[in-house]
C-alpha positions as CSV (number, residue, x, y, z in Angstrom):
1,M,0.0,0.0,0.0
2,Q,1.5,3.3,-1.1
3,T,0.9,6.2,1.3
4,S,1.2,9.9,0.5
5,I,1.5,13.1,2.4
6,H,0.4,16.4,0.9
7,G,0.2,14.7,-2.5
8,Y,3.8,13.4,-2.4
9,S,4.6,9.7,-2.0
10,T,6.1,9.1,1.4
11,P,9.7,8.7,0.3
12,Y,9.6,11.8,-1.8
13,Y,8.0,13.8,1.0
14,C,10.8,12.7,3.4
15,I,13.5,13.9,0.8
16,F,11.5,17.2,0.5
17,L,11.6,17.7,4.3
18,V,15.4,16.9,4.5
19,L,16.1,19.4,1.8
20,K,14.1,22.0,3.6
21,I,16.0,21.4,6.8
22,I,19.4,21.6,5.0
23,K,18.4,24.8,3.2
24,S,17.5,26.4,6.6
25,A,20.5,25.1,8.5
26,Q,23.5,27.3,9.3
27,G,25.8,24.4,9.8
28,I,26.2,20.7,9.3
29,F,28.4,18.3,11.2
30,F,29.7,15.0,9.6
31,N,30.2,12.1,12.0
32,G,33.3,10.1,12.6
33,G,33.5,6.4,11.9
34,D,33.5,4.7,8.6
35,Q,33.6,7.6,6.0
36,S,32.7,5.2,3.2
37,L,29.3,4.6,4.8
38,T,28.6,8.4,5.3
39,L,29.7,9.1,1.7
40,A,27.6,6.2,0.3
41,A,24.6,7.7,2.1
42,L,25.1,11.0,0.2
43,K,25.7,9.5,-3.2
44,M,23.4,8.0,-5.7
45,S,23.9,4.4,-6.9
46,D,25.6,5.7,-10.1
47,G,28.1,7.7,-8.0
48,S,26.5,11.1,-8.6
49,D,25.6,13.5,-5.8
50,S,22.3,12.9,-4.1
51,P,19.9,15.9,-4.0
52,E,20.9,16.3,-0.3
53,L,24.7,16.4,-1.1
54,A,24.1,18.7,-4.1
55,L,22.3,21.1,-1.8
56,I,24.9,20.9,0.9
57,K,27.6,21.7,-1.7
58,S,25.6,24.6,-3.1
59,Q,24.9,26.1,0.3
60,V,28.6,25.8,1.4
61,N,29.8,27.4,-1.9
62,K,27.4,30.3,-1.4
63,G,28.6,30.8,2.2
64,A,25.2,30.0,3.6
65,L,26.2,26.8,5.4
66,I,29.3,25.9,7.4
67,A,30.4,22.2,7.3
68,G,32.4,20.6,10.0
69,G,33.4,17.2,11.1
70,T,35.9,15.1,13.0
71,S,37.9,12.1,12.0
72,A,36.1,10.4,9.1
73,G,33.7,13.4,8.9
74,T,36.7,15.5,7.8
75,A,37.5,13.0,5.1
76,V,33.9,13.1,3.9
77,Q,34.1,16.8,3.5
78,A,37.1,16.4,1.1
79,G,34.9,14.1,-1.0
80,G,36.9,10.9,-0.6
81,S,37.0,7.7,1.2
82,F,39.6,5.2,2.0
83,K,39.1,1.6,0.7
């Protein structure tokens, strides 16, 4: 059974809400741990940026968002992961 909220299917509405939160944020902090997992969560299956990552990059480039992190979170900010 497919559910919807305000005319959006539930997964799309969740993405809409996350994008809205990112757009209104002043900062974002990337976790430590396994940076490949964090980066994988922010990339599409074809390796392109997810809508969330694209917005984070755009907001950082405009000076509207400060990104921080520790340990693996710092590596994620650089766009890479160790394999």
